[in-house]
C-alpha positions as CSV (number, residue, x, y, z in Angstrom):
1,M,58.2,172.7,179.5
2,E,56.5,170.8,176.7
3,E,55.9,167.1,176.1
4,V,56.9,166.0,172.6
5,I,56.9,162.7,170.7
6,R,60.2,161.5,169.3
7,I,60.4,158.8,166.6
8,E,63.5,157.1,165.3
9,G,62.7,156.3,161.7
10,G,63.6,153.3,159.5
11,R,62.2,150.5,161.6
12,K,59.7,148.2,159.9
13,L,56.4,147.6,161.6
14,N,55.3,144.0,162.1
15,G,52.3,142.7,164.0
16,T,48.6,143.3,164.7
17,V,46.9,146.5,165.8
18,R,43.3,146.7,167.1
19,V,41.3,149.8,166.1
20,S,39.5,151.7,168.9
21,G,35.9,153.0,169.0
22,A,35.1,155.9,166.6
23,K,36.2,159.3,167.9
24,N,33.8,161.2,165.7
25,A,30.9,159.0,166.9
26,T,31.9,159.1,170.6
27,V,32.0,162.9,170.7
28,A,28.3,163.0,169.6
29,L,27.1,159.9,171.5
30,I,28.1,161.3,174.9
31,P,26.1,164.5,174.5
32,A,23.2,162.4,173.0
33,A,23.1,160.3,176.2
34,I,21.9,163.2,178.3
35,L,18.6,163.1,176.3
36,A,17.8,159.9,178.3
37,N,15.8,159.7,181.5
38,G,18.0,156.8,182.8
39,P,21.5,155.5,182.7
40,V,23.2,155.0,179.3
41,T,26.1,152.5,179.1
42,I,28.5,153.1,176.2
43,V,31.1,150.5,175.3
44,G,34.2,150.9,173.1
45,V,34.9,154.5,174.3
46,P,38.4,155.5,173.1
47,N,40.9,156.8,175.7
48,I,41.3,160.2,174.2
49,S,41.5,163.7,175.6
50,D,38.2,164.8,173.8
51,V,36.4,162.2,176.0
52,K,37.9,163.6,179.1
53,A,36.8,167.1,178.1
54,L,33.2,165.9,177.5
55,T,33.2,164.2,180.9
56,T,34.2,167.5,182.4
57,I,31.3,169.2,180.7
58,L,28.9,166.5,181.9
59,N,30.1,167.0,185.4
60,E,29.4,170.7,185.1
61,L,25.8,169.7,184.3
62,N,25.7,167.5,187.4
63,V,25.6,164.4,185.2
64,Q,27.3,161.4,186.9
65,V,29.9,159.6,184.7
66,I,31.1,156.2,185.9
67,E,34.1,154.6,184.2
68,K,33.2,151.0,184.8
69,A,36.0,149.4,182.8
70,E,38.8,150.7,180.5
71,D,36.4,151.5,177.6
72,H,33.0,151.5,179.4
73,L,31.2,154.7,180.4
74,I,27.9,154.8,182.3
75,I,26.3,158.2,181.9
76,E,23.6,158.9,184.6
77,P,21.6,162.1,183.7
78,R,18.8,161.8,186.2
79,G,20.3,164.4,188.5
80,M,21.1,166.7,185.7
81,Q,20.9,170.5,185.9
82,N,20.8,172.8,182.9
83,K,23.5,175.3,183.6
84,V,25.4,177.8,181.4
85,L,28.2,176.0,179.7
86,D,31.2,178.2,180.0
87,H,33.9,175.9,181.3
88,E,37.2,176.2,179.4
89,A,36.7,172.6,178.1
90,V,33.8,174.0,176.0
91,S,36.0,176.5,174.1
92,K,38.8,173.9,173.6
93,L,36.5,171.2,172.1
94,R,34.6,171.8,168.9
95,A,32.3,168.8,169.5
96,S,30.9,170.6,172.6
97,Y,28.5,172.2,170.2
98,Y,26.5,169.0,170.3
99,F,25.3,170.1,173.8
100,M,23.4,172.8,171.9
101,G,21.0,170.3,170.2
102,A,20.9,168.0,173.3
103,L,20.0,170.7,175.8
104,L,17.7,172.6,173.5
105,G,15.9,169.3,172.8
106,K,15.6,168.4,176.5
107,Y,15.1,171.7,178.2
108,K,14.1,174.1,175.3
109,Y,17.0,176.4,176.6
110,V,20.8,176.4,176.3
111,K,23.4,179.0,176.9
112,I,26.9,177.9,175.8
113,R,30.3,179.5,175.1
114,M,31.7,179.3,171.6
115,A,33.1,175.9,170.8
116,G,36.8,175.3,169.9
117,G,38.9,172.4,168.4
118,C,41.3,172.1,165.5
119,Y,41.4,175.2,163.3
120,L,40.9,174.0,159.7
121,G,39.7,177.2,158.2
122,P,36.1,178.4,158.5
123,R,33.7,175.9,159.9
124,P,30.6,178.0,160.6
125,I,27.7,176.6,162.6
126,D,25.1,178.6,160.7
127,L,23.5,175.4,159.5
128,H,23.0,174.2,163.0
129,L,21.5,177.5,164.1
130,K,19.2,177.7,161.1
131,G,18.0,174.2,161.9
132,F,17.2,175.2,165.5
133,E,15.3,178.3,164.3
134,A,13.3,176.2,161.8
135,L,12.2,174.1,164.8
136,G,10.9,177.2,166.5
137,A,13.9,178.4,168.6
138,T,15.4,181.9,168.8
139,V,19.1,182.3,168.7
140,E,21.0,185.2,170.3
141,Y,24.8,185.8,170.2
142,N,26.5,188.1,172.7
143,E,30.0,188.6,174.2
144,E,30.8,188.5,177.9
145,T,34.0,189.1,179.8
146,K,35.1,186.6,182.4
147,N,38.4,186.8,184.3
148,G,39.6,189.5,181.9
149,E,38.9,187.4,178.8
150,T,36.1,188.1,176.3
151,Y,34.1,185.1,175.1
152,G,31.2,184.7,172.7
153,Y,28.0,183.0,173.9
154,Y,25.0,181.5,172.2
155,T,21.6,181.6,173.9
156,I,19.1,179.3,172.2
157,Q,15.5,178.9,173.5
158,A,12.0,178.0,172.5
159,N,8.6,177.8,174.1
160,E,8.1,174.6,172.2
161,L,9.9,172.9,169.3
162,V,7.7,171.9,166.4
163,G,8.7,169.4,163.6
164,T,9.3,170.8,160.2
165,K,11.1,170.2,156.9
166,I,14.8,171.4,157.0
167,F,17.0,171.5,153.9
168,L,20.8,171.6,154.7
169,D,22.7,173.8,152.2
170,I,25.7,171.5,152.8
171,A,25.6,167.9,153.9
172,S,27.1,168.7,157.3
173,V,27.7,165.9,159.8
174,G,27.6,168.3,162.8
175,A,24.5,170.0,161.7
176,T,22.7,166.7,160.9
177,I,23.4,165.3,164.3
178,N,22.7,168.5,166.2
179,I,19.3,169.0,164.5
180,L,18.5,165.3,165.1
181,M,19.1,165.7,168.8
182,A,17.0,168.9,169.1
183,A,14.2,167.2,167.1
184,V,13.7,164.0,169.0
185,Y,11.5,165.7,171.6
186,A,9.9,168.1,169.1
187,K,6.2,168.0,168.4
188,G,5.3,166.1,165.2
189,R,7.6,165.2,162.4
190,T,10.9,166.7,161.3
191,I,12.4,165.9,158.0
192,I,16.1,166.7,157.3
193,E,16.9,166.8,153.6
194,N,20.4,166.7,152.2
195,A,21.4,165.1,155.4
196,A,25.0,163.8,155.8
197,K,25.4,160.0,155.4
198,E,28.5,159.2,157.5
199,P,28.6,156.0,159.5
200,E,28.9,158.1,162.7
201,I,25.4,159.5,162.1
202,I,24.0,156.0,161.8
203,D,25.7,155.2,165.1
204,V,24.1,158.2,166.9
205,V,20.7,157.3,165.4
206,T,21.1,153.7,166.5
207,L,21.7,154.9,170.1
208,L,18.7,157.3,170.0
209,N,16.4,154.6,168.6
210,K,17.5,152.2,171.4
211,M,16.6,155.0,173.8
212,G,13.1,155.1,172.3
213,A,13.4,157.7,169.5
214,K,11.6,157.2,166.2
215,I,14.2,158.0,163.5
216,R,14.3,156.6,160.0
217,G,16.6,157.1,157.0
218,A,20.0,157.4,158.7
219,G,22.7,156.7,156.1
220,T,20.5,158.3,153.4
221,N,20.1,162.0,152.5
222,V,16.6,162.2,154.0
223,I,16.2,161.5,157.7
224,T,12.7,161.5,159.3
225,I,12.3,162.1,163.0
226,D,8.9,161.6,164.7
227,G,9.0,163.4,168.1
228,V,8.5,161.4,171.3
229,T,7.9,162.5,174.9
230,R,10.4,160.3,176.7
231,L,13.7,158.6,176.1
232,N,15.1,155.8,178.3
233,G,18.6,154.5,179.2
234,C,20.1,151.8,177.1
235,F,23.3,149.9,176.3
236,H,25.4,150.8,173.2
237,E,28.6,149.7,171.6
238,I,30.4,152.2,169.4
239,I,31.4,151.4,165.8
240,P,35.2,151.1,165.1
241,D,37.0,154.3,164.2
242,R,37.2,154.4,160.4
243,I,39.7,157.3,160.5
244,E,42.0,155.5,163.0
245,A,41.7,152.4,160.8
246,G,42.6,154.3,157.7
247,T,45.5,156.0,159.4
248,F,46.9,152.6,160.5
249,I,46.4,151.2,157.0
250,V,48.2,154.1,155.5
251,M,51.0,153.7,158.1
252,A,51.3,150.0,157.2
253,A,51.6,150.9,153.4
254,A,54.3,153.4,154.3
255,A,56.3,151.6,157.0
256,A,55.3,147.9,157.5
257,E,56.7,144.6,156.5
258,H,53.6,142.7,157.5
259,M,50.8,144.3,159.5
260,V,47.2,143.4,160.3
261,V,44.7,146.1,161.2
262,E,41.7,144.5,162.9
263,N,38.3,145.6,164.3
264,I,37.4,147.5,161.2
265,I,34.4,147.8,158.9
266,P,35.9,147.6,155.3
267,Q,32.7,149.1,153.8
268,H,33.5,152.3,155.7
269,L,36.9,152.5,154.0
270,E,36.1,151.6,150.4
271,S,37.2,154.9,148.9
272,L,40.6,154.7,150.7
273,L,41.2,151.0,150.0
274,S,40.5,151.4,146.3
275,K,43.0,154.3,146.1
276,L,45.7,152.3,147.9
277,Q,45.1,149.4,145.5
278,E,45.5,151.9,142.7
279,M,48.9,152.9,144.2
280,G,50.0,149.3,144.2
281,V,49.8,148.5,148.0
282,D,49.7,144.7,148.6
283,M,46.8,143.9,150.9
284,D,44.1,141.4,151.7
285,I,40.7,142.7,152.8
286,E,38.6,140.4,155.0
287,V,35.3,140.8,156.9
288,D,36.7,142.8,159.8
289,K,40.4,143.2,159.1
290,V,43.0,144.2,156.5
291,T,46.4,142.6,156.1
292,I,49.1,144.8,154.5
293,R,52.5,143.7,153.1
294,G,55.1,146.3,152.5
295,G,57.8,146.4,149.9
296,N,55.8,147.1,146.7
297,K,56.7,150.0,144.5
298,L,54.1,152.7,144.9
299,H,52.6,154.8,142.0
300,A,51.4,158.4,142.0
301,I,47.7,158.9,142.1
302,D,45.2,161.8,142.2
303,V,42.8,162.0,145.1
304,T,39.8,164.3,146.0
305,T,38.2,164.5,149.4
306,N,34.4,164.3,149.4
307,P,31.5,163.7,151.9
308,Y,31.0,160.0,152.7
309,P,31.2,157.6,150.9
310,G,33.9,159.6,149.2
311,L,37.5,159.9,150.6
312,A,37.4,161.3,154.1
313,T,39.0,164.7,154.6
314,D,40.5,163.3,157.8
315,L,42.5,160.8,155.8
316,Q,43.9,163.3,153.4
317,Q,46.7,164.4,155.6
318,P,48.1,160.9,156.5
319,L,47.7,159.9,152.8
320,T,49.7,162.9,151.7
321,T,52.7,161.6,153.6
322,L,52.4,158.2,151.8
323,L,52.3,160.0,148.5
324,T,55.7,161.4,149.1
325,Q,57.0,157.8,148.7
326,A,55.1,157.2,145.4
327,E,56.8,157.3,141.9
328,G,55.6,160.4,140.0
329,T,53.5,163.5,140.7
330,S,50.3,163.0,142.8
331,S,47.6,165.6,143.4
332,V,45.3,166.0,146.4
333,T,42.2,168.2,146.0
334,E,40.5,169.2,149.2
335,K,36.7,169.8,148.8
336,I,35.7,169.8,152.5
337,Y,38.2,172.1,154.2
338,R,40.0,174.2,151.6
339,A,42.8,175.2,154.1
340,R,43.6,171.7,155.3
341,F,47.2,171.8,154.1
342,K,49.3,173.0,157.1
343,H,50.8,169.5,157.3
344,C,52.4,170.0,153.9
345,F,54.6,172.8,155.2
346,E,55.7,170.6,158.1
347,L,56.5,167.7,155.7
348,E,58.5,170.1,153.5
349,K,60.8,170.7,156.6
350,M,61.5,166.9,156.4
351,G,62.4,167.1,152.6
352,A,59.0,166.5,151.0
353,K,58.5,168.1,147.6
354,I,55.0,169.6,147.8
355,Q,53.4,172.6,146.1
356,V,50.3,173.9,147.7
357,N,47.8,176.0,145.7
358,E,44.6,175.8,147.8
359,P,42.4,173.8,147.5
360,R,45.0,171.5,145.8
361,A,48.5,170.2,146.6
362,Q,50.9,168.5,144.2
363,I,53.3,165.9,145.7
364,V,56.4,164.8,143.8
365,G,58.0,161.4,144.8
366,P,59.6,159.4,145.9
367,T,61.6,161.6,148.2
368,K,63.7,160.7,151.2
369,L,62.4,162.3,154.4
370,R,64.7,163.3,157.2
371,G,63.9,163.7,160.8
372,T,63.7,167.2,162.3
373,H,61.5,169.3,164.6
374,V,57.9,169.6,163.3
375,T,54.6,170.8,164.8
376,A,51.2,169.0,164.9
377,T,49.1,171.9,163.9
378,D,45.9,169.8,164.2
379,L,44.9,166.3,164.9
380,R,45.3,164.7,161.5
381,C,48.4,166.7,160.7
382,G,49.8,165.0,163.8
383,A,49.0,161.6,162.3
384,S,50.7,162.5,159.0
385,L,53.8,163.6,160.9
386,V,53.9,160.3,162.9
387,I,53.9,158.4,159.5
388,A,56.7,160.7,158.2
389,G,58.7,160.1,161.4
390,L,58.3,156.3,160.9
391,I,59.8,156.4,157.4
392,G,62.2,159.4,157.9
393,E,65.9,159.1,158.4
394,G,67.1,159.9,161.9
395,I,64.9,161.3,164.7
396,T,61.7,163.3,164.2
397,T,60.5,165.4,167.1
398,I,56.8,166.3,167.0
399,H,55.6,169.3,169.0
400,E,52.0,170.2,170.2
401,I,51.1,166.6,170.6
402,Y,48.0,167.4,172.5
403,H,46.3,167.5,169.1
404,I,47.2,163.8,168.5
405,D,45.9,162.8,172.0
406,R,42.6,164.5,171.2
407,G,41.7,161.8,168.7
408,Y,44.1,158.7,168.8
409,D,43.9,156.2,171.6
410,N,47.4,155.2,172.8
411,L,48.9,155.8,169.3
412,D,52.5,155.6,170.4
413,G,51.8,152.5,172.5
414,K,50.2,150.7,169.6
415,L,53.1,151.5,167.3
416,E,55.7,150.5,169.9
417,A,54.1,147.1,170.2
418,M,54.7,146.6,166.5
419,G,58.4,147.5,166.6
420,A,58.4,151.3,166.2
421,K,61.0,153.3,168.2
422,I,58.7,156.0,169.5
423,W,58.7,157.7,172.9
424,R,57.6,160.8,174.8
425,E,59.9,163.4,176.4
426,V,59.5,166.6,178.3
427,I,61.7,169.3,177.0
428,D,62.3,173.0,177.9
């Protein structure tokens, strides 16, 4: 038995959609909250399965999580116990690695099972571990068997953490945030050079500073952390999800007659919006929303993913689907995750003309897509297939939709409200 999403294509979207809180910020903010010595209230939490997995991990640590309203979480860490993190939720969720930095920072000790998540090719955590070692921690890796299954565990510990200068070989979001969390309680000053600049990092730093941390430089490539001895609870509202916003804007360009995407920060989407304008998409950009009108002829473009403020790798897959409808040959070059092209093979099943030669794909359009059975191999592949289903002829059936539920809050409900024919079914 499996739950699938089915979409009957060819129906134009009309209406307004409100973007939820940022998934990539949320999955770091929740672990960061355990650094506090009092309750942390987070508002704008998206209703996604990654949040449920993080809540499970918090409960394992004896942290109380209160869902006060639909998108409000109160995290109460005062009864917290530092236990070995080996729940299956850890191995299913890549962002669980943020508990490394948080627990190391707070207790100087963490033992955690290897993290999971979408497989997008090698995504090593060497940079995280090197950062912890630079602060004075020792890192051990070993394998243990539990219930007949063998798992890898990291044990990271330190007598004390001492501030230092850390240069990241790659401007990694995960490593930047993890080292930040370990460093807030370190003795003296930590400087992270070649830090990532993504808005989600600024959001995590905003939370930590509200809690009493002393962090400067978020959003630049040099972040300075002066260690403190105590962090307090606070209230924090998450920034809007720029990837969800971008996904809906691309959907609108592909399948809408008239659509408004609201609760966005256009500055976070400049690289995408300029590319869509280059394609010929008709849209108005305002302070916190974008209005898209469909019907324009679209032109082929060349795109390259890059660290922020470049085009987000998470938007490459939805954008590829739109490029199948553009006149001419488009190219997509992937500079973040070279192997992030599994969606292309699913789109080919629907009639797309795509040639993949990693780290590049060439898309010839416009091509008529036809509904068939496809598989969401990862979260953003799922988004690209939903767009394909909206513009495809007939019915598209998407399998392994748990990937979609990991990162999109009520995606099918939001689309249905704008006129899409989309539903879930349980099949054998």
